[in-house]
N, C-alpha and C positions, 0 to 999 in steps of 0.2 A: 503475391508474399509467399515465401518458403516456408514452410515449418519447421521450428526443431526437433529434433530426436532425440527420445530419453533412453536411455539403459537402464535396466536395473542391474543394479550390482550384487542383490541380495540373496542369501540362504534361503531357501525356505523350511520354516520351522516343521521338521517331519520326524515320525519317530526312526531310531536307527542313525541317527546324525553324528557325525564325528563330535568326539568333546575329551577334552585333558582327563586320564586319569586321576587328577586330582579333584574331578567335581563331577556329581551325578548327572544320569543322562537325564533329556529330557523324558517327561511322561505326557500322555496324551487321553486322556479318555473321555469319551461321549456318555454326558449325563442327561441330554434329551434329545431323541430321535423322533423324525416325522410318522415313523408307524405309531410308535406309541402316544405322543407326545403333540404332536401335530406340530413341532418346531424343533430347532437344531441348535444344542447349546453343546460346549466342547469346555472341559476343564485344563488346564495345561499346567504341568509343574516343571519348573524347568532353573536351572542357575543362570545368574545375569552375564554369564561369560561361555555362551555355545550359541552356535551360529554365529551371523552377522551384527557384532557388537560391538557399543562403544565403552573404551574401558575411560573411567573417569581418576583422575589423580588421586584421589581417596584409595584405589585400588591396591599402590604400591608406596604411597606417601601417606604416614602416621596423619599426618595435620592436612593433609590434600583435599582440595574441592570435591564435593558429593558430586554425583549426575545432575541433581537438581540444581546445583550452582551453578553448572556449566552453560555459561552465554548463549543466548541464541545466536548471536552473530557468529559463535564457531563452529556452528550446525550450518552452513551454507555459506558459499563462496567460491570462488575460483580456485581450482585444483588440478593437477598435471598430473598423468598416468605417465611414468617412464617406464618401460621396460627392460629386466634385467635377467633375463633368462637363464634359470638353472637348472640342469638336470637331476643332482642329487644334492645331498645336504651339505649344499656350497653358500660361503658366505656371501651378503652382499656389502661391502666396504663404503665409507666415503668417497674414497678415490674411485670405485664404480661408479657413484651415483653420480661425482662432479664430472667423469669424464664423458660417461653418457648425454647427460644433459646439456655438456657445451660443445658436442658434437652436433646435436639440433639445434643450437641456439637458443636454450631456454633461461631464460633468467628469472628465478623465483625472488618474489618479493616479500617482505614482511606480513603476515597473517595471510600466506597462501597455504592449501594442503599439498602434499605431495601423495599420491598412489602410486606403490612401486609392485608391479607384475612381476613373480619370478616364473609364471607358467604353471604354479604349482593350484590355480584355480580349476584346472584341466585336470587333479587328480586328487580331488576330495573326496572320494570314495574308497579309495586304496588305502590300505595299512599303513603306509608310510607316510601319509597324510597328517598322521599324528606326530610319529617318532622321527623321520627323517629326512624331513622338509627342509626346503632355503631358509635363510636366516640375516638378519642384521646384524652388523658390528658392531660393539659398542661405540667407536667411533664414528658408524655411520649416524648412529642416536645421536650424538654430541654434535656430529653438521647439522644436522636437523634443527635441533636445540637452535644451534648460533644462528642460523638464517633466519629463526623468527617464525618458524612454519610451525602453524594454528593445528594441523591436526598430521598424521603420517597416516595411510593405510595400507594395509598388504592383503595379498589372496594367500595366505597361509594361517594356520589356526593361533599361529604366535609369531614374533617378532623374533622372539630367543634364539637361544640356541636348543634346536633338539630335544623332544623330552627322553626322547630314547636312547640319546647321547650323552646325557648331563653327568656331571660327578656328581657323589653324594653330598656335596660342599657346594653344591650351584646356587650364585644369589642373580637374580634377573634384572642385571645391568641395564637393559636397554629398554625395558619397564621405568625402572630407576630414572635413568637419565632422562629419558622423554618426558616424565608425568612431575618430575621436580620442577622443567622447564616450564609447564602448564602447555606441553605440547599434548595432545589425546593422541589417542591409539584409537584404530578401527582394524579388525579381524575377520578374516573368513568373508571376504570383499569377491565378487567373481569379477574381473576384470580384461577378459579376453575381447568385448566390443569396443574398449576405449583405449586401446595402447599408443603412445606416442601421440596425445593429444590434449589439447586443453578442452577442459568442461567446467559447468558448473555443477559443483556438486550439494546435494540438497541430502542431509541425516534427520531422518525422523527417529530420534532416540527418543523411549520412554522415559516419563521425566519421574523417574522412583526416587520419593522422597528418602534422603541418606545414603543412597543407592552406589555403589562402586562401580558402577558398569547398567548397560543397560542395551536389551536387544535395540537393533536400529535398522529402518526400511533406508537405504542406500539408493537414490538414484543420480544418475548424472546427465544432464542436458547438454546437448552440443548440436553444430551446425550438420 
């Protein structure tokens, strides 16, 4: 009997991890140590939107569902990882996604998840990861919502236009269009092990009461 493989798609929580300038960095404090207490315990102070995490609709929708209201059925199920490699701060449009999926013969069904690998998971520790990454266009968000996807995951810090290039009046159209449709968003994924393949995605998002998002352990099961 062959054993299924499991790929961990999750960024480790660690000091110095990349974060948007609009939120604070994570802080790690050792509050119990082995030499002094004969036990170990760490205090972790972090925003809900750092590292690999799930965005709840309430993140950008005034009356949207909070993370504890996200149904468990949204956190597990079929997912396809499409490869749309981008060298610079380049867009991934609806036409790009449709064309790539059509060439691969992939048909997404209502309730599937789509993981989009741009290749920026290989550049996580570069300064450009925050300010000049690949991004989704608003029409890509509309297409995902109209397709009935339960979730869109990206290997970038955000699916939005890069923070270092935004005008002062920038609005978060990609988040808004996806979350208003009930399509969840996962950011900061590591997708280099699963390009162009179907997986079963398990998303262990923390159940934060009233939360607008939560850190998540993302695992992909495949043959």
